[in-house]
Structure formats: structure tokens, C-alpha cells
C-alpha positions in Angstrom: 108.3 51.5 77.7 109.4 54.6 79.0 106.8 56.8 80.0 109.5 59.7 79.5 109.5 59.0 75.8 105.9 59.7 74.9 106.7 61.1 71.9 107.2 57.5 70.4 103.1 56.6 71.1 102.0 55.3 68.1 99.3 57.7 66.2 96.6 54.9 65.9 96.4 55.2 69.8 96.5 58.8 70.0 93.6 58.5 67.8 91.7 56.3 69.7 92.4 58.2 73.0 92.2 61.6 72.0 89.5 63.9 71.2 89.0 67.4 70.7 89.8 69.9 74.2 86.6 70.0 75.3 83.4 68.2 76.2 82.5 68.6 71.8 84.1 65.6 71.4 84.1 63.8 67.7 85.2 60.2 68.1 87.7 58.5 65.8 86.7 55.7 63.0 90.4 54.8 62.6 90.4 52.2 65.3 87.8 49.9 67.1 87.7 48.3 70.9 88.0 45.2 69.3 91.3 45.8 67.7 93.1 47.5 70.5 92.4 46.5 73.8 93.6 43.5 73.7 97.1 43.2 74.9 99.6 44.2 78.2 101.5 46.7 75.7 98.2 47.9 74.6 97.3 48.6 78.3 100.6 50.3 78.6 100.1 52.5 75.9 96.9 53.5 76.5 98.3 54.8 80.1 100.7 56.7 78.2 97.9 58.2 76.8 96.5 59.2 80.0 100.1 60.9 80.9 100.6 62.4 77.8 97.1 64.5 78.4 98.0 65.4 81.8 101.6 66.9 80.6 100.1 69.1 78.4 100.8 72.9 78.2 97.1 73.9 79.3 96.7 70.9 81.5 99.2 70.5 84.3 102.4 71.4 81.7 102.6 75.1 82.9 102.0 74.8 86.9 104.9 77.2 87.6 103.0 79.9 85.8 100.6 80.2 88.6 102.8 82.3 90.5 102.0 85.0 88.9 98.7 84.9 89.7 100.2 85.1 93.7 102.6 87.8 95.3 105.1 85.9 94.4 105.6 86.9 90.9 104.7 89.3 88.0 104.2 88.5 84.4 102.2 89.2 81.2 101.5 85.7 79.9 99.4 83.0 80.6 97.3 84.4 83.4 97.3 87.9 83.0 93.4 88.4 83.4 93.2 86.1 86.3 96.2 88.0 87.8 95.4 91.4 87.6 91.8 90.7 88.4 90.4 91.5 84.7 89.3 88.0 83.8 85.9 87.6 82.6 83.9 84.2 81.6 83.5 85.8 77.8 87.0 86.6 77.5 89.5 84.8 79.6 91.4 82.3 77.1 93.6 80.9 79.8 90.4 79.5 81.9 88.8 78.3 78.9 91.6 76.3 77.8 92.3 75.1 81.2 88.6 73.3 81.4 88.9 71.9 78.4 92.1 70.0 79.4 91.7 69.2 82.2 88.0 67.4 81.2 90.3 65.8 78.5 92.3 64.0 80.8 89.2 63.0 82.7 88.0 61.7 79.1 91.2 59.7 78.5 90.8 58.3 82.3 87.3 57.0 81.8 88.0 55.4 78.5 91.0 53.5 80.2 88.7 52.3 83.5 86.1 51.7 81.4 88.1 49.3 78.7 91.2 47.8 80.4 88.7 46.0 83.1 87.5 43.2 80.3 90.8 43.4 78.7 92.5 39.3 78.6 95.3 40.5 80.6 96.8 39.7 84.0 94.8 41.1 86.9 98.2 42.9 88.1 98.4 44.8 84.8 94.6 45.8 85.0 94.9 46.9 88.4 97.7 49.3 88.3 96.6 51.1 84.7 93.1 51.1 86.7 94.8 52.6 89.5 96.8 55.2 87.4 93.3 56.0 85.7 91.7 57.2 88.9 94.8 58.9 90.3 94.9 61.0 87.2 91.1 61.6 87.2 91.0 62.7 91.0 94.0 65.1 90.4 91.9 67.0 87.5 89.0 66.8 89.5 90.7 68.5 92.5 92.0 71.3 90.3 88.4 71.6 89.1 87.1 71.8 92.2 89.4 74.5 93.6 89.2 76.5 90.3 85.2 76.2 89.8 83.8 74.9 92.6 81.4 72.1 91.4 81.5 71.1 87.9 80.0 68.6 85.9 80.8 65.0 87.0 81.8 62.3 84.3 82.9 58.9 85.2 83.6 55.5 83.0 79.8 55.1 82.6 80.1 58.3 80.4 81.3 56.8 76.7 82.1 59.9 74.7 82.1 57.9 71.6 78.4 57.1 72.1 77.3 60.3 74.2 79.6 63.3 72.6 76.4 65.0 71.6 74.6 64.8 74.9 77.3 65.8 77.3 74.9 68.0 79.6 75.1 66.7 83.1 74.5 70.0 85.3 77.3 71.1 87.7 77.8 68.8 90.8 78.3 70.7 94.2 81.9 70.9 95.4 81.0 68.2 98.5 80.3 65.8 95.7 83.1 66.3 93.7 85.1 66.3 96.5 83.6 62.8 97.7 84.3 61.5 94.1 88.0 62.8 94.1 88.7 61.0 97.4 86.6 58.1 96.3 89.2 57.7 93.3 92.4 58.1 95.4 91.3 55.7 98.0 91.4 53.1 95.5 94.2 54.1 93.7 96.1 53.7 97.0 94.8 50.2 97.0 95.6 49.3 93.2 98.7 51.1 92.6 102.3 49.6 93.4 104.9 51.5 96.1 107.7 51.5 92.9 107.6 50.8 89.4 110.5 49.6 87.7 113.2 52.3 86.6 111.6 51.8 82.7 108.5 53.4 84.0 109.8 55.7 85.8 107.2 58.5 86.3 103.7 56.6 86.7 101.6 57.2 89.8 102.2 55.3 93.0 100.9 54.5 95.9 102.8 57.1 97.9 101.7 60.0 95.0 97.9 58.7 96.2 98.4 59.0 99.7 100.3 62.5 99.2 97.4 64.0 96.9 94.4 62.4 99.2 96.3 64.1 102.1 96.7 67.6 100.0 93.1 67.4 99.5 92.0 66.6 103.1 94.2 69.5 104.2 92.4 72.0 101.9 89.1 70.7 102.9 90.8 71.4 106.8 90.3 67.5 107.7 93.6 67.7 109.5 93.9 64.7 111.0 92.8 62.7 107.9 95.4 64.8 106.5 98.1 64.2 109.0 97.8 60.6 108.6 98.2 60.4 105.2 101.1 62.3 105.3 102.9 60.6 107.9 102.2 57.4 105.9 104.8 58.3 103.5 106.9 60.5 105.6 107.5 57.6 108.2 106.8 54.8 106.2 104.2 53.3 108.3 102.9 50.3 106.2 105.7 50.3 103.3 109.0 51.3 102.6 108.4 54.5 100.2 112.2 55.5 100.2 111.2 59.7 99.6 113.7 61.9 101.0 114.8 65.1 101.0 117.4 66.0 97.9 121.0 67.0 99.5 120.9 69.8 97.0 118.4 72.3 96.6 119.9 74.1 93.8 120.5 70.7 92.1 117.1 69.2 92.7 115.5 71.7 89.9 118.0 71.0 87.2 117.6 67.0 87.2 118.1 65.9 83.4 119.1 63.3 80.8 117.3 60.7 82.7 118.6 61.7 86.2 115.8 61.3 89.4 115.7 62.5 93.0 114.0 60.5 96.0 112.4 64.0 96.8 110.1 63.9 93.4 106.8 62.1 94.8 104.7 62.6 91.7 106.8 64.4 88.6 106.9 65.3 85.0 109.7 63.8 83.4 111.2 65.4 80.8 113.9 64.3 78.6 116.3 66.0 75.6 116.4 69.5 75.7 117.0 69.3 71.5 114.6 67.8 68.8 113.0 64.6 70.6 111.7 63.3 73.6 109.8 65.2 75.9 110.7 68.4 77.6 108.3 71.2 79.5 108.4 74.9 77.8 109.5 77.0 81.0 112.0 79.3 79.7 109.6 80.6 77.3 107.5 81.9 80.5 110.9 82.1 83.1 113.7 82.9 80.9 115.7 85.9 80.5 116.6 87.4 77.3 120.0 86.5 77.6 118.5 82.7 77.8 119.7 81.8 74.0 118.5 85.3 73.0 115.0 83.7 71.8 112.5 85.0 74.1 110.1 87.4 73.0 109.5 89.2 76.2 110.1 87.9 79.9 106.8 86.6 80.5 106.9 86.1 84.3 109.6 87.5 86.6 109.9 87.3 90.7 107.9 90.0 92.3 109.8 92.1 94.9 107.3 90.9 97.7 109.3 87.5 97.2 112.7 89.0 97.0 112.1 91.1 100.0 110.5 88.0 101.8 113.2 86.2 102.6 115.1 86.2 105.5 118.7 87.1 106.3 121.0 84.4 106.7 121.0 84.3 110.8 117.2 83.5 110.3 116.4 87.1 111.7 114.0 89.5 109.1 115.3 91.4 106.0 115.2 95.1 106.0 116.5 97.3 103.3 116.8 100.2 105.8 119.6 98.5 107.5 121.5 98.1 104.7 120.5 102.0 103.0 118.9 104.1 105.7 115.9 105.8 104.2 115.1 102.9 101.7 112.1 102.1 102.9 110.6 105.7 102.6 112.6 107.1 100.1 111.1 107.4 96.5 112.5 105.5 93.7 115.3 108.5 93.0 117.1 107.8 96.1 116.6 104.0 95.6 118.1 104.4 92.1 121.2 106.6 93.6 121.8 103.8 95.9 121.4 100.9 93.4 122.5 101.8 89.7 125.9 102.3 88.0 126.5 103.3 84.5 127.5 101.2 81.4 128.6 102.3 78.1 126.3 102.2 74.9 127.7 99.1 73.5 126.6 97.8 76.8 130.0 96.0 77.3 131.2 97.2 80.8 130.2 99.5 83.5 131.9 102.8 83.0 131.3 104.4 86.7 129.6 102.7 89.8 128.2 106.2 90.4 126.9 106.7 93.8 126.3 102.8 94.0 128.3 100.2 96.2 127.7 97.3 94.1 129.4 94.9 97.0 126.9 96.4 99.4 123.8 95.7 96.6 125.3 92.0 96.0 125.9 91.2 99.7 122.3 92.5 100.4 121.0 89.4 98.5 124.0 87.2 99.1 123.7 87.0 102.7 120.3 85.7 102.9 118.5 82.5 102.8 120.5 80.8 100.0 117.3 79.8 98.6 116.9 83.5 97.2 119.8 83.2 95.1 119.2 80.1 94.0 115.9 80.5 92.9 116.5 84.5 91.7 119.2 86.2 89.8 119.7 89.5 91.7 121.5 92.7 90.8 125.4 92.5 90.7 125.4 88.2 90.1 126.1 86.6 87.1 124.0 84.3 85.0 125.8 81.8 82.4 123.7 82.3 79.5 123.6 81.8 75.6 123.6 83.8 72.6 121.7 83.2 69.8 123.8 79.7 68.6 123.2 78.5 72.3 127.3 78.8 72.8 127.5 79.3 76.6 128.0 83.4 77.6 128.5 84.8 80.8 125.9 87.7 81.5 125.6 90.2 84.1 123.0 91.7 85.9 123.0 95.4 86.6 120.9 97.9 87.2 122.3 100.7 84.8 120.9 104.6 85.1 119.9 105.4 81.2 120.4 109.0 82.1 124.0 108.3 82.3 125.1 105.8 80.2 123.7 103.0 77.9 121.2 100.1 78.1 121.6 96.3 78.7 121.6 94.7 76.0 121.4 90.5 76.0 123.6 90.4 72.9 126.8 91.8 75.0 127.5 91.4 78.5 124.3 92.1 80.4 120.8 91.2 81.1 117.7 93.1 80.6 114.3 92.6 80.7 112.1 93.2 77.2 109.1 94.8 79.0 111.1 97.7 80.0 110.9 96.5 83.9 113.4 97.1 86.2 112.6 93.5 87.9 114.4 90.6 89.1 114.7 87.2 87.0 114.3 83.7 87.4 117.4 81.5 87.9 115.4 78.6 89.1 114.3 76.2 86.1 116.6 78.1 83.5 119.4 76.0 81.9 123.1 77.8 82.7 125.0 77.8 79.3 123.7 74.4 76.8 124.2 72.1 79.7 127.0 70.6 77.3 125.4 70.6 74.5 121.7 68.7 76.2 120.2 71.7 75.4 119.5 73.6 72.1 116.0 74.5 71.9 114.6 77.3 74.2 110.7 75.9 74.3 112.2 72.5 75.7 113.4 72.8 79.5 114.3 69.3 80.0 114.0 69.5 83.7 112.6 66.9 85.7 109.3 68.8 87.5 107.5 68.2 90.5 103.8 68.2 91.1 104.4 66.9 94.4 107.2 66.1 96.1 108.6 65.6 99.8 110.0 69.2 100.5 106.0 70.4 100.1 104.5 67.2 101.7 106.9 68.1 105.1 105.5 71.6 105.1 101.8 70.6 104.8 102.3 67.9 107.6 103.9 70.5 109.6 100.7 72.4 108.9 98.6 69.7 110.0 100.8 69.3 112.8 100.3 72.8 113.8 96.0 72.8 113.4 95.8 69.8 115.8 98.0 71.8 118.5 101.4 69.7 118.1 103.4 72.6 118.2 106.4 70.8 118.4 106.0 68.6 115.6 105.3 71.2 113.1 108.7 72.6 114.0 110.4 69.6 113.3 109.0 69.1 109.7 109.6 72.7 108.8 112.9 72.6 110.7 113.7 69.8 108.5 113.6 71.6 105.0 115.7 74.4 106.7 118.4 72.3 107.4 118.9 71.5 103.8 119.6 74.5 102.6 121.9 75.4 106.2 118.6 78.0 107.4 118.7 77.8 111.3 116.0 76.0 112.8 112.9 77.2 114.3 113.6 77.6 118.2 117.3 76.5 118.2 118.0 79.7 120.0 118.2 83.3 119.0 114.9 85.0 120.2 113.8 85.9 116.8 113.7 82.3 115.7 111.2 81.6 118.6 108.1 80.3 117.8 105.3 79.9 120.7 101.9 79.4 119.4 99.7 78.7 116.7 99.2 81.7 114.9 102.9 82.2 115.4 103.8 79.0 113.6 100.9 79.5 110.7 103.0 82.5 109.9 106.5 80.3 109.7 104.5 77.9 107.8 103.1 80.4 105.0 106.6 82.3 104.4 108.7 79.0 104.7 106.0 77.7 101.7 107.5 80.9 100.1 110.8 80.4 100.7 110.9 76.8 99.6 108.0 76.5 96.4 108.6 79.9 94.8 108.3 79.1 90.8 106.4 75.6 91.3 102.8 77.4 91.1 102.1 76.4 94.7 101.4 80.0 96.2 98.2 80.8 94.6 96.4 77.6 95.7 97.9 78.2 99.2 96.8 82.1 99.5 93.1 81.2 98.3 92.5 78.1 100.9 93.8 80.2 103.9 91.8 83.0 102.8 94.2 85.4 102.0 94.2 86.0 98.2 92.5 89.9 98.9 95.4 90.9 101.3 98.0 89.5 99.3 96.6 91.2 95.8 99.2 94.5 95.0 99.9 96.9 92.4 102.9 95.2 90.8 106.3 97.5 91.2 109.9 97.3 90.4 112.8 97.2 92.6 113.0 100.6 92.9 109.2 101.0 93.8 107.9 101.8 90.6 104.7 100.5 89.2 104.8 98.4 86.5 101.0 97.5 86.6 98.4 97.7 88.7 96.3 95.2 89.9 92.6 94.5 91.4 90.7 91.7 93.8 87.2 91.1 93.5 85.0 88.6 96.1 84.1 87.2 93.0 87.7 86.1 92.0 87.8 83.7 95.1 86.5 81.3 92.3 87.1 81.2 88.6 84.3 82.0 85.8 82.7 78.8 83.8 84.0 79.7 80.5 80.9 81.0 78.3 81.9 78.7 75.7 81.2 75.8 77.9 78.0 77.2 79.1 76.7 77.6 75.0 77.3 74.2 74.8 75.8 72.8 77.8 72.4 75.0 78.7 72.2 73.1 81.9 75.5 75.0 83.5 74.7 77.8 85.8 77.5 80.5 86.6 79.7 81.2 89.5 78.5 84.3 91.5 79.7 87.2 90.5 80.1 86.4 86.9 76.6 86.3 85.5 
């Protein structure tokens, strides 16, 4: 049975494994343990139920959206309260939904661990399914640790069929939660296979458990242990894991119809962009109005901070003043003069370039790190969108001066932002055309989405090397990532590529993670663990420097509030500092 085809999971299994989305669980009376936990196929179905919970939108199915909580993206949904600094325990729907869905995954994993051990099936199946459950439980608790610090801990001894009315444990400490996570991952490493058969693509592996455990150690600044776990899978210390960087950075984020990359260590498998199978809803958040013309709004867009951060193609720092003198200190009217054209009222063609050198503007983006134009739709570039009937239509992104002509309309030749922002647009994750007929539902993006991939691991290994005084090794790992997209290596000749000490390397790694992982939701967690969240919080401004909306920072934002609905259900919960 393929993990990708989770829609075929039979309804009774879902009823057995699924409670409501919080600890206030009401058990189903439709099936008993005696009738289900009996066969090898039952064990596999139970595993599918865990992955279904993991892929849920408010669990790990919207990882890409966390970039809007960082300096890499701006947006209106789904984390606007967290992103803008207005989150309160009483009104944060996203915070509450994330809590509830993570615990749903925990309880499904606990149900599997408790029941599978006594099933009359092969020990190999019992071990592997138990390993999967331990991995997924660790994954859920690690996220809770990063969001809230210490949380109530429930393991397989908690049977929600019997205890659903008494789930009132107090919060364990952050150290206790971390210890449980590491214990689960250590056991998962022992139980999981190095690789599954092709029909089980997407299930957790030994390498995924090593990578996640290394990440837990890294976040806790246990550098030597992190380094050891990452080296295990990067250098195939005890097994041949077979991970490798995908040769084409752009193609890596456009794998559909069952295609898979060896760079993906643990990923969400998506299949079918029409009416069956399983696919993530990425376009609803990252798409533009020319992406099938069904998007209500551009919820999340790349920030000017991200775009301006990308280096020139020779690795030197980009500066707008080198392109247009006075750009950095000039007001928005000067920037509009440099960058805007006029279009007709029908939004079909450019009537005048005004004072804009469109080639110079386009080259200001094109002659940069290739990842910029692969991740972002930049001014005066093209995007193959669709009409409302999903027929491919070429669109261009122009910056139009509304005082000199018409405004862009997605029904015609040009892309627009429905929020009225003069922002950039995502290219990463956004289908081009209709994928030769494979894609026809805007809320079903059929791409394989990485939760852990080798490019990320190489940069984490570089960080661990740098923190243990192994600068040359750190440089070597970062250069592997840069070489894939044709960027010059650090310490490869030019003075601006020189890296001579720990602090310089730390800055390089932080920037490289932004270049490489933009649109994948990693930046927010990175900024928090580096202690850089406060200095990263700036007002959201558009391409011309005009304000889109304000952001604020308060010390209490370092940890999320415990949702009030959960505190009402469990009177033993205590609130995080500043949210009382």
C-alpha cells in the first residue's frame, strides 16, 4: 500500500485512530481493538493513519507558511498574529490549531505503539511500525518544544479511549520534553530500515531519525552530538543511505507524478493535482492572481529583505546604489521613477517605459545568485500562469505607474497583487501552466515537499563544524550547497569570498540558509534559536520602500502562549511568561 495514496484508507481505521483536534477526545465505538489489531495489513493501515495526521494542514502540512513569521516573507494568513506581534492566548486561532493537531499526531502514535507490540504479526513489522510511531511522536513533541517550551507529556501508557476526560497533566519542563524526544529518536534509529521498498516511499527511515536527532542536538547547542548524527548520513558511516544533492535546484521543488529525489530525507509525498490522491495546499498561500485566477488573495509574498539579501553572481554583496545611484537613500518617488512603466487600461501591453530602463531592472535580479530568480518572480520577468479554465497563459510582472496608465489585471497580460501591495511573488512551489494537464485544482499542489532534506543537513553540519572550531570543514559543506547552483565557493579567490574566523562563518551560514531554504519554513525557527528574532523584526515594506504593515517585537514572543481553550480544559496548565 502506498503512503502517498492516503485517501484510500478505509473509514473504520480513521474512526479508530482519529479523535477531535485537541485533548478533549471522544472515542469511537465503531470498532474494537479485538477486531482491528490483528494482521500485517492492519499495522500498515495504522501507520497510514499517523502519516495522515502528520500531513494535516495545521500539523506539518503548512510548513512553508512559517516564513511569514520571519524576515523572508510578508503576508496576511495564516500566522498574521504571530508575524505582526499581535498574538494573544485568547485570540490566536493558528496557535490553538497547531497545538491541537500536534497532540492529535501524538495520540495516534501512542495508539499505535501501545497496540502494535502485541499483534500476532512478524517482529520485523512490529519493530518498523513502532519505529515510525516513535519518530513521528518525537517530531510532534520537538515542534511543541520549539513553540511553547515545556508541555504536558503523554506517552503510550495514556489510553485516550479510557482517559479522555482526565487528560490533565501539568507541563513537563523543556529539558524533560527534549529528553523524551531524544529517547524516541534513539529507539527509532534502531528500529527503522535504511530504506523502504518503492511502494512505501515516504515512510520514516533510519536516516530521517538520525537527521532529526541531529537537529534536536543542534538546537540545544550540543555541537559534537549534532555533528556525529549529521556525519552518519552525509558520509554513510555505518550504512549506505544514498542521499545526494539534486543536480537541478529548480527541479527539486517541482517533483510530481511520483517523481522523487535522493535529496529528500523525509518529505510529504503529494500525488495528483486534480480530484483524487493527496496534495498540499501551497498555491492558496504562495500563488499569485495569475495562478489559475482562483486565488482570493496573495496571502504570503517574498520580502524585500530576502530579495535584497541575495548576492551578485560573483558572490559579492548586492547594492541597489550600484544599479541606480541614490536608490537606497531616495524616497519611493525616485524608486518608482527608476522602476515603473505605463500600461494600457486593458492591461495588455506596455504603452511607455517612461524613465525606466527595464533591461537594467531585470538584470539587477538576473545577474545574482540563481536561486533568487528560481525562488521569486521578479520585475520584468515572465511566469507561465493559467486562465480560469486552467489553460496555460504567459504573464509578465511589471511595475506599473497607475498615474500614467492602467493597472495590472490577471485576466490579461500582467500579474497583480490583490492586497494592493507592490510586492514580489513566489516562483518556488508554484506550478507553471497546468503541468501538461496534471494540475487542475488550485488548492492541490502536487509537489513533493521536504521536511528534512540534504541541503538543509549540510548547512546544519557546517554550523556544527564552525561551532567546534573546524572552519575548513564548515566551508567545505557550505560550498557543496553553493556549487549546486553555480555560485563561487567561499575562500575560492576573490576577497569578498574570504572567511577567516568563527563569526564571519556564522554570518555566511545564516545567509546561506536564507538563500537555500527560502519558502520552506525554516527561517523562523532558525532566528529564534540564534537569538536573532528581535533584530529581525522590521515593518513590512514594498519594492519602493512604502509601508505595507507594521510589525512589533516583545520578549514574550520568544515562546508562544498556551491557548486559553487548553487552559480551560486542563486547570493544571500554567501560562508562558508575559501571556498571563
